[in-house]
C-alpha positions in Angstrom: 124.7 110.0 81.1 123.3 113.4 79.6 122.8 113.0 76.0 121.9 115.9 73.5 120.8 114.7 70.2 120.9 116.6 67.2 118.3 119.1 69.2 116.9 122.3 67.4 115.1 125.0 69.0 113.2 127.9 67.7 112.3 131.3 69.3 109.1 131.6 70.8 106.9 134.4 71.5 106.3 133.3 75.0 110.2 133.5 75.3 110.4 137.3 75.4 107.9 137.5 78.7 109.4 134.2 79.9 113.0 134.6 79.8 113.6 138.4 79.0 115.5 137.5 75.5 114.6 141.5 74.6 113.0 142.5 71.1 112.2 139.7 69.1 111.9 140.0 65.1 108.9 139.6 63.3 110.2 136.4 61.7 112.3 135.1 64.5 109.4 132.1 65.1 110.8 130.7 62.3 114.6 131.1 63.2 116.7 128.7 65.0 118.1 129.5 67.6 120.3 126.2 68.1 120.4 123.8 65.0 121.6 119.9 65.2 123.5 120.5 68.5 124.6 117.0 69.8 127.0 116.0 72.9 127.2 113.7 76.0 128.3 114.5 79.6 129.9 111.3 81.2 128.6 110.8 84.5 130.8 112.5 86.9 132.2 114.8 84.5 132.2 118.8 84.1 131.7 120.5 81.1 131.2 124.1 79.7 129.4 125.4 76.8 131.3 128.6 75.6 130.4 130.8 73.1 129.9 134.7 72.3 126.5 136.4 73.6 123.8 135.3 71.6 125.2 132.0 70.2 122.4 129.7 72.0 124.7 128.5 74.8 121.9 129.7 77.5 118.8 128.5 75.2 120.7 125.3 75.6 121.1 125.2 79.2 117.3 125.9 79.0 116.5 123.2 76.9 118.3 120.6 79.2 116.6 121.8 82.5 113.3 121.9 80.7 112.0 125.7 80.5 112.7 125.3 77.0 111.2 123.3 74.1 112.8 121.6 71.2 111.2 121.1 67.7 113.7 118.3 66.8 116.2 115.7 68.0 116.3 114.1 71.9 117.5 114.7 75.2 118.2 111.8 77.5 119.3 111.5 81.1 120.6 108.3 82.1 118.2 106.7 79.2 115.3 108.8 80.6 113.8 110.6 78.2 113.9 114.4 78.9 112.8 115.8 75.7 111.7 115.1 72.1 109.7 117.6 69.8 106.2 115.9 71.1 107.0 115.1 74.7 108.6 117.3 77.6 109.0 116.3 81.1 108.5 118.8 83.6 111.7 120.5 85.2 110.9 119.3 88.5 110.6 115.8 87.5 114.1 116.0 86.0 116.2 115.6 89.0 118.2 118.4 87.6 119.6 121.0 89.7 120.3 124.9 88.4 122.5 127.6 89.7 121.3 131.0 88.3 123.3 134.1 87.4 121.8 135.9 90.2 121.4 133.0 92.7 117.7 133.4 93.4 118.1 132.8 96.9 115.1 133.3 98.9 115.6 136.6 101.1 113.6 135.9 103.9 114.8 132.5 104.6 118.1 131.9 106.4 121.0 130.2 104.6 119.8 126.6 106.2 116.6 127.3 105.0 117.8 128.1 101.4 119.3 125.1 101.5 116.4 122.7 103.0 113.9 124.5 100.6 114.4 121.6 98.3 114.1 118.8 100.4 111.8 119.6 102.8 109.6 116.4 102.6 112.3 114.2 103.8 112.5 113.0 107.3 114.0 116.1 109.2 117.2 114.2 110.9 118.0 113.6 107.3 117.3 117.4 106.1 119.7 118.4 108.8 122.3 115.8 107.9 122.5 116.8 104.2 122.6 120.6 105.0 125.3 119.7 107.7 127.5 118.3 105.0 126.9 120.8 102.7 127.7 123.8 105.1 130.7 121.8 105.8 131.6 120.8 101.9 131.2 124.8 101.4 132.7 126.2 104.6 129.7 128.5 105.8 129.0 126.1 108.8 128.9 129.7 111.0 126.8 131.5 108.8 123.6 129.1 108.6 121.3 131.8 110.7 122.2 134.5 108.6 119.7 136.0 105.4 121.3 136.6 102.2 121.9 140.2 102.3 124.2 139.4 105.0 126.9 137.8 103.0 129.3 138.5 100.5 128.8 137.7 96.7 130.9 134.6 97.2 129.0 133.3 100.3 125.6 133.7 98.3 127.2 132.0 95.9 128.4 128.9 97.7 125.2 128.8 99.3 122.9 128.9 95.9 125.6 125.9 94.7 124.6 123.9 98.2 120.6 124.6 97.3 121.1 123.1 94.4 122.9 120.0 95.4 120.8 119.4 98.4 118.3 117.0 96.5 121.4 115.1 95.0 120.9 115.7 91.5 122.0 113.7 88.8 123.4 116.7 86.4 123.9 120.3 88.0 123.5 123.1 85.4 125.3 126.5 86.5 124.0 129.5 83.9 127.2 132.1 84.1 127.1 131.8 88.2 130.7 133.8 88.5 129.9 136.7 86.2 128.6 139.1 88.8 131.9 138.8 91.2 135.2 140.3 90.7 138.1 138.7 88.8 139.9 137.6 91.8 136.8 135.8 93.3 135.6 134.6 90.0 138.7 132.8 89.5 139.0 131.3 93.1 135.6 130.3 93.0 135.7 128.5 89.9 138.2 126.6 91.3 136.4 126.4 94.2 133.2 124.5 93.0 134.7 122.6 90.7 136.9 120.6 93.4 133.3 121.0 95.3 131.6 119.1 92.3 134.8 116.4 91.6 134.7 115.7 95.6 130.7 115.1 95.2 131.4 112.7 91.7 128.2 115.4 90.2 128.3 115.9 86.5 127.9 119.6 85.5 127.6 122.0 82.5 128.5 125.9 83.1 127.7 128.1 80.3 130.1 130.9 80.0 131.5 133.4 77.4 135.0 133.7 79.1 137.2 131.2 77.8 140.1 131.3 81.2 136.9 130.8 83.0 136.2 127.5 80.8 139.5 126.3 80.7 139.8 126.2 84.2 136.4 124.4 84.8 135.8 122.0 82.2 136.7 118.6 81.3 135.3 119.1 77.8 134.3 122.5 76.3 131.3 122.9 73.8 132.1 125.6 71.6 128.8 127.3 69.9 128.8 130.0 67.4 125.2 130.9 65.5 123.3 128.0 67.3 125.8 125.4 65.8 128.5 123.1 68.1 132.1 124.1 66.1 134.0 121.8 68.5 133.3 119.4 71.2 136.8 118.5 73.3 139.3 118.9 76.2 140.7 122.5 76.9 144.0 121.1 75.0 142.8 120.0 71.6 140.5 123.4 71.7 143.7 125.3 71.9 146.4 123.3 69.8 143.8 121.7 67.6 140.5 123.5 66.4 138.5 122.3 64.0 138.0 125.7 62.2 138.9 129.1 61.7 136.5 130.0 63.6 137.4 128.2 67.0 141.4 129.0 66.3 140.1 132.7 66.2 138.1 132.9 69.4 140.3 130.3 71.7 143.5 131.9 72.9 145.8 134.8 71.4 147.6 134.6 68.0 147.9 136.1 64.3 147.8 134.4 60.8 150.3 135.1 58.7 150.2 133.9 54.9 152.2 130.8 54.0 151.9 128.2 51.1 152.0 124.2 51.5 155.3 122.1 50.8 153.3 118.9 51.3 150.6 117.4 54.0 152.8 118.5 56.9 155.0 121.7 56.3 154.3 124.9 55.2 156.8 127.7 53.7 156.1 130.8 55.8 158.5 133.9 56.1 159.3 132.4 59.4 161.1 129.2 57.7 159.1 126.0 56.8 156.6 124.8 59.9 156.4 121.3 60.4 153.1 119.8 62.2 152.0 117.1 63.9 149.5 115.6 61.7 148.7 115.8 58.1 146.1 117.9 56.3 145.1 117.1 53.0 146.5 119.9 50.9 148.3 119.9 47.3 151.7 121.1 47.6 151.8 124.8 46.9 148.0 125.5 47.8 148.0 129.0 49.8 147.2 129.1 53.5 146.5 131.2 56.5 149.1 129.8 59.4 148.1 130.9 63.0 150.8 131.0 65.1 150.3 131.7 69.0 152.7 133.9 71.4 154.1 131.0 72.5 155.2 130.0 69.2 157.4 133.2 68.5 160.7 132.6 70.3 163.8 134.8 70.6 166.9 134.0 68.8 166.1 130.5 67.6 167.3 129.1 64.4 166.6 130.9 61.1 166.1 134.1 63.2 164.7 137.1 61.1 164.3 140.5 62.6 161.0 141.8 63.7 160.1 145.5 64.9 158.2 145.8 68.6 154.8 147.9 67.2 153.0 147.2 70.6 153.0 145.9 73.9 151.0 145.1 76.7 152.7 144.8 80.5 150.9 141.9 82.8 153.2 141.5 85.7 155.1 138.2 85.2 154.6 138.7 81.1 155.0 141.2 78.9 152.5 140.7 75.3 154.5 142.0 72.4 153.1 142.4 69.3 156.0 142.4 66.2 155.9 143.6 62.4 157.5 141.4 60.2 159.7 142.4 57.2 156.7 142.0 54.8 154.2 143.5 57.3 152.5 140.9 58.7 152.3 140.8 62.7 152.6 138.0 65.1 152.5 138.2 68.8 155.2 136.9 72.0 155.0 136.6 75.5 158.6 137.3 76.9 159.0 137.3 80.9 158.4 141.0 81.5 162.0 141.4 82.9 162.6 142.0 79.6 161.6 145.5 78.9 162.0 145.9 74.8 161.3 149.6 73.8 159.0 150.3 70.5 160.5 150.5 67.8 163.3 147.7 68.2 164.5 144.7 66.2 164.2 141.7 67.9 165.5 138.4 66.2 162.7 136.0 66.1 162.0 132.9 64.3 159.0 130.3 64.8 158.9 127.2 67.5 155.9 125.3 66.4 155.1 122.1 67.8 151.0 122.0 66.8 150.7 123.4 63.1 147.4 125.2 62.6 146.4 126.2 59.1 143.6 126.9 56.9 143.1 127.5 53.2 142.0 130.7 51.9 138.3 129.6 51.5 137.5 128.2 54.4 
């Protein structure tokens, strides 16, 4: 099990050359990139670090890999100390594999030799058995004599994965490995790589800014904002039970509408009374912002009110409508695309909410 316990990382002047992080401000050496970051990854579990650019997720990955020192806290893997404020185990001794964004394959080596690179000290029969098994697993047996430039981007990505898996690491780190691929290939490889890791029982952490990618890949997801972990949870809970306003806004689609607490699990809104599945610590009458997802707004339900179509986005099987309520508040709704409602039409809608997500005005 990997355990990251209350780590803190600061910018260092050496980071600019080593990691190409861009210009460093004069006071950046005193500014924490990560602060009090804590989570754990169980054996065989696949997790994601998700967040906007510059939030610190790649720094966290580099700290786990051993490329970034930490100034506080500790990182352990199966109870072995990897890093603390006074000690940093060398990357090559951590038994951690890494797949980079640009794959970092050796251009002068064949596919087979790239995979064998990290296990060259093992007996040759063992080397070739490992390589053969991995080539079979990634379905590239016929490419073992080719060079990286002779492969497609997706094939190169799978070779990079096989090379990282060859030494049988305890943990695999993936630094936005799908970002250079087209959308369809990214989705396909995302699921394919997950299946490979699950088949091997390999623990892994993926860094990404794409929430759809994280949802499809991760058993658990950690959402990071400005160097702090906002929530570590399952994809379902991140979407339906966000811990704070940032998580609610970042994950999925939706609009905030005003409401007022009736009691600890009911809110009066323009769309009627919305009841939740958990109790909040609100006083009756507290003004709230209620998050409504597109799947919360349905046609012609009970207590329907008229809403004007002000925007529509067609996406094949569904259309996302932006609707203006009588008070001027906006909500979004996702309807099957065979219903083609024109701009300006009034639709009778209601709220069908199973998970109440609401925040006090000052949150």
